[in-house]
C-alpha positions as a LaTeX table, in Angstrom:
\begin{tabular}{lrrr}
\hline
Residue & $x$ (\AA) & $y$ (\AA) & $z$ (\AA) \\
\hline
Met1 & 96.22 & 97.42 & 76.19 \\
Lys2 & 95.29 & 99.11 & 79.45 \\
Arg3 & 95.77 & 97.29 & 82.75 \\
Lys4 & 93.65 & 97.57 & 85.85 \\
Val5 & 95.67 & 97.31 & 89.05 \\
Gly6 & 94.45 & 96.85 & 92.60 \\
Tyr7 & 95.52 & 95.59 & 95.98 \\
Lys8 & 94.27 & 93.75 & 99.02 \\
Trp9 & 95.22 & 94.97 & 102.51 \\
Arg10 & 96.03 & 91.89 & 104.60 \\
Leu11 & 96.81 & 93.48 & 108.00 \\
Arg12 & 93.90 & 91.83 & 109.81 \\
Glu13 & 94.87 & 88.37 & 108.52 \\
Leu14 & 98.49 & 88.77 & 109.62 \\
Met15 & 97.43 & 90.11 & 113.02 \\
Ala16 & 95.26 & 87.02 & 113.57 \\
Gln17 & 98.18 & 84.75 & 112.69 \\
His18 & 100.16 & 86.46 & 115.48 \\
Gln19 & 97.28 & 86.22 & 118.00 \\
Ile20 & 96.53 & 89.97 & 117.83 \\
Phe21 & 92.77 & 90.27 & 117.51 \\
Thr22 & 91.94 & 93.94 & 118.24 \\
Ala23 & 93.27 & 97.30 & 117.15 \\
Thr24 & 93.81 & 98.32 & 120.78 \\
Glu25 & 96.36 & 95.50 & 121.15 \\
Leu26 & 98.30 & 96.99 & 118.24 \\
Val27 & 98.51 & 100.55 & 119.66 \\
Pro28 & 101.19 & 99.86 & 122.34 \\
Leu29 & 103.20 & 97.73 & 119.91 \\
Leu30 & 103.31 & 100.64 & 117.48 \\
Arg31 & 104.22 & 103.07 & 120.27 \\
Glu32 & 107.21 & 100.88 & 121.20 \\
Arg33 & 108.46 & 101.52 & 117.68 \\
Gly34 & 107.94 & 105.28 & 117.77 \\
Ile35 & 104.58 & 105.40 & 115.96 \\
Asp36 & 102.06 & 107.48 & 117.92 \\
Leu37 & 98.65 & 106.87 & 116.38 \\
Ser38 & 95.36 & 107.26 & 118.20 \\
Ala39 & 93.17 & 104.22 & 118.83 \\
Ser40 & 90.72 & 105.42 & 116.17 \\
Gln41 & 93.52 & 105.82 & 113.60 \\
Val42 & 94.77 & 102.29 & 114.30 \\
His43 & 91.18 & 100.99 & 114.13 \\
Arg44 & 90.76 & 102.53 & 110.64 \\
Leu45 & 94.11 & 101.05 & 109.63 \\
Val46 & 93.03 & 97.58 & 110.77 \\
Ser47 & 89.39 & 97.60 & 109.64 \\
Gly48 & 89.73 & 99.46 & 106.35 \\
Thr49 & 91.98 & 99.53 & 103.33 \\
Pro50 & 94.31 & 102.53 & 103.42 \\
Glu51 & 94.93 & 104.51 & 100.26 \\
Arg52 & 98.06 & 106.13 & 101.71 \\
Leu53 & 100.44 & 104.85 & 104.36 \\
Ser54 & 103.75 & 106.23 & 105.62 \\
Leu55 & 106.79 & 104.03 & 105.25 \\
Gln56 & 107.50 & 104.37 & 109.00 \\
Val57 & 104.11 & 102.81 & 109.80 \\
Met58 & 104.66 & 100.11 & 107.18 \\
Ala59 & 108.10 & 99.31 & 108.61 \\
Ala60 & 106.70 & 99.16 & 112.16 \\
Leu61 & 103.88 & 96.83 & 111.10 \\
Cys62 & 106.38 & 94.60 & 109.30 \\
Asp63 & 108.56 & 94.49 & 112.42 \\
Ile64 & 105.61 & 93.69 & 114.71 \\
Leu65 & 104.26 & 90.97 & 112.42 \\
Ser66 & 107.66 & 89.64 & 111.22 \\
Cys67 & 106.64 & 90.06 & 107.60 \\
Thr68 & 107.51 & 92.00 & 104.47 \\
Pro69 & 105.50 & 94.76 & 102.77 \\
Ala70 & 104.58 & 92.20 & 100.09 \\
Asp71 & 102.91 & 90.12 & 102.82 \\
Leu72 & 100.83 & 93.11 & 103.95 \\
Val73 & 99.79 & 94.24 & 100.47 \\
Ala74 & 98.75 & 91.65 & 97.89 \\
Thr75 & 98.66 & 93.28 & 94.46 \\
Thr76 & 96.51 & 92.32 & 91.48 \\
Ala77 & 96.71 & 93.31 & 87.82 \\
Glu78 & 94.49 & 92.35 & 84.92 \\
Asn79 & 93.89 & 93.51 & 81.40 \\
Ala80 & 91.06 & 96.02 & 81.12 \\
Gly81 & 88.47 & 95.23 & 78.48 \\
Val82 & 88.24 & 97.29 & 75.33 \\
Arg83 & 85.22 & 99.58 & 75.30 \\
Lys84 & 82.82 & 99.06 & 72.43 \\
Thr85 & 80.59 & 101.67 & 70.90 \\
Ala86 & 76.83 & 101.34 & 71.20 \\
Thr87 & 76.42 & 100.67 & 67.48 \\
Gly88 & 79.38 & 98.34 & 67.22 \\
Asp89 & 81.09 & 100.71 & 64.76 \\
Leu90 & 84.83 & 100.95 & 64.86 \\
Pro91 & 86.45 & 104.33 & 65.46 \\
Ala92 & 87.27 & 106.33 & 62.35 \\
Pro93 & 90.75 & 105.64 & 60.99 \\
Pro94 & 93.21 & 108.55 & 61.33 \\
Gly95 & 93.15 & 109.31 & 57.58 \\
Asp96 & 89.45 & 110.24 & 57.62 \\
Ile97 & 89.76 & 112.89 & 60.33 \\
Ala98 & 89.83 & 115.72 & 57.76 \\
Lys99 & 86.30 & 114.75 & 56.67 \\
Leu100 & 85.07 & 115.05 & 60.26 \\
Arg101 & 86.33 & 118.59 & 60.85 \\
Pro102 & 83.74 & 121.35 & 60.48 \\
Arg103 & 84.12 & 123.79 & 57.62 \\
Pro104 & 83.93 & 127.52 & 58.29 \\
Ala105 & 80.60 & 129.13 & 57.36 \\
Arg106 & 80.46 & 131.66 & 54.52 \\
Ile107 & 78.13 & 134.57 & 54.89 \\
Leu108 & 76.76 & 135.85 & 51.58 \\
Pro109 & 75.30 & 139.32 & 51.07 \\
Asp110 & 71.51 & 139.61 & 50.65 \\
Ala111 & 70.53 & 139.60 & 47.03 \\
\hline
\end{tabular}
C-alpha cells in the first residue's frame, strides 16, 4: 500500500505565540544567531511553506522560538487510494503475460 506524506509549516503560528508578528522582526533575531538572510528571504520563509531549509536556519528558528523542529513542522501521512481502471477490470495476473506479448511477423514470398 502506498502512503501519501505531507507537512504543515507552523512558523507563523509559533511566531505569534512569541509576540513576533512580522518577518522584519525576525531578521535581527536571526542575525544574532549568525543567519544572514535578506528581508525578502525571511518574508518567504514566514509567509510560504519551504520545500528545503538548512539545518542552521532550523536550529536558529528553534532557538528563537524555544521549540523543537517537530513543533515547526507538523507531518501527516495517509494511505493513498488504489487506482481503478476505467472499465473496472482487474490487471492481468502475471501468468497471462505471455499471451499479451506481440508475436514476430512472418513475411511470406509472393505466390
